[in-house]
DOLUMVEX-63594 format. One record per residue (C-alpha): x, y, z negated. Coordinates in steps of 0.2 Angstrom, whole numbers, plus 5000, padded with zeros to 4 digits. Layout:
XYZ
...
//
This chain:
583252945425
582652775430
583752685418
583052785403
581252735409
581752555410
582552565392
580952645385
579852505393
580952365386
580952445369
579052455370
578952275375
580052225361
578952325348
577452235355
578252065354
578852105336
577052165331
576252005339
577551895330
577151975313
575351965316
575451775321
576551745305
575151835295
573851735303
574751565299
574951625281
573151655278
572551505288
573751395277
572951475261
571151435267
571651255271
572451245254
570951315245
569851195255
570851045250
570751105232
568851105233
568850935241
569950865228
568750945214
567250865223
568150705224
568550715205
566750765201
566050625212
567150495203
566650565186
564750555191
565050375198
565850325182
564450395172
563150305183
564150145181
564250175162
562350215160
561950055171
563049945160
562150015145
560449985152
560949805157
561549775139
559949845132
558949735144
559849585138
559249605120
557549515121
556449435107
555749265107
554449175096
554949015088
553648905080
553948865062
552248795056
550648735064
549048665056
547348605063
545848575053
544248485059
542548565060
541448445052
540048575052
539948655069
538348745066
538148895078
538349035065
539748955056
540748935072
540349115077
541049175060
542649065062
542849135080
542749315074
544049285060
545249195072
545149335085
545649455071
547149345065
547749305083
549249405086
549449475069
551249515064
551949505046
553549605044
554949525034
554749555016
552949605016
551449535008
550049465019
548249485012
546849385021
545549505015
546449655020
546749585037
544949515040
544049655031
542349645023
541349485028
539549545027
538249555040
538449745041
540249705049
539549575062
539649415052
538149295051
537349195038
538049015037
538348875024
539548905010
539848854992
539348964977
540348974961
539448814955
539748714970
538048734977
537848744996
537048905001
536849025015
538149165013
538749305025
540349255034
540049065029
541448965037
542749095033
543548985020
544048855033
545048985042
545949045026
546248865021
547048825038
548148975036
548548925018
549248755024
550248845038
551048955024
551448805014
552248715028
553348875032
553848885013
553149055011
552949124993
551049104989
550549254977
548649224977
547549074981
545949004974
545248824975
543448794980
542148754967
542048584975
543048464986
543148515005
543648385018
544348485032
546048505023
546948385011
546448384993
547048534983
547648614999
546148725001
545948914999
544348994996
544049185000
542649304996
542949494999
543549584989
543749474973
544449304980
545949324992
547349225000
549049314999
550849265003
552549345005
553549335021
555249285013
555949205029
557149345034
556149365051
554649455056
553149325058
551749315071
550149215069
549149125083
547349075078
546148985090
544648875088
543248785097
541748685091
542848545084
544348615076
545348775070
547248785074
548348915067
550248925071
551549035064
553049095073
554649185068
555249325080
557049295084
558249415094
559049325108
560449385120
//
């Protein structure tokens, strides 16, 4: 009787051990799968991080390339005319015109018009009465007097830059602030100074004056790496 009880106990212990062993094997199996999935997630994260890093690097390189494309102004012509008549109203009109011209860009292939750029030169537009020539060469007070010195200075710049002149009118008498036959009178809207930008580049103007002279410079806008 005691032997049968002992055999039952041993069988029960064996069953418990077997069940524990199976449970442990099942535990190891699931744990292995969890670790494998975790590793897969980590690998996917690593691949995603690498891809994002490559995209960031690519975008950074593209931005750096774009930043390297810059533009520079290269002077191609400059002319200075002397103010022999620096009467206050005349200097005022000249300064007003230079302020408008300064920084003006002329796209490649386009035609520049002095009148269209400056606009009407009457007193209603802020210009003052100053000395100028009428069509008979008589010196009279006219609105915007002095404007022709600006247009004549620009005309010489255009000649130096070898631009194609499409409209230009001489004064009714000799003026001395530019060389002979190098003047360009303007009178809105009938008399204009026009030229075409045939340089192959966009152009930019710089116009400045004081009580003694008018200086206009022309630059071509070049792309520089």
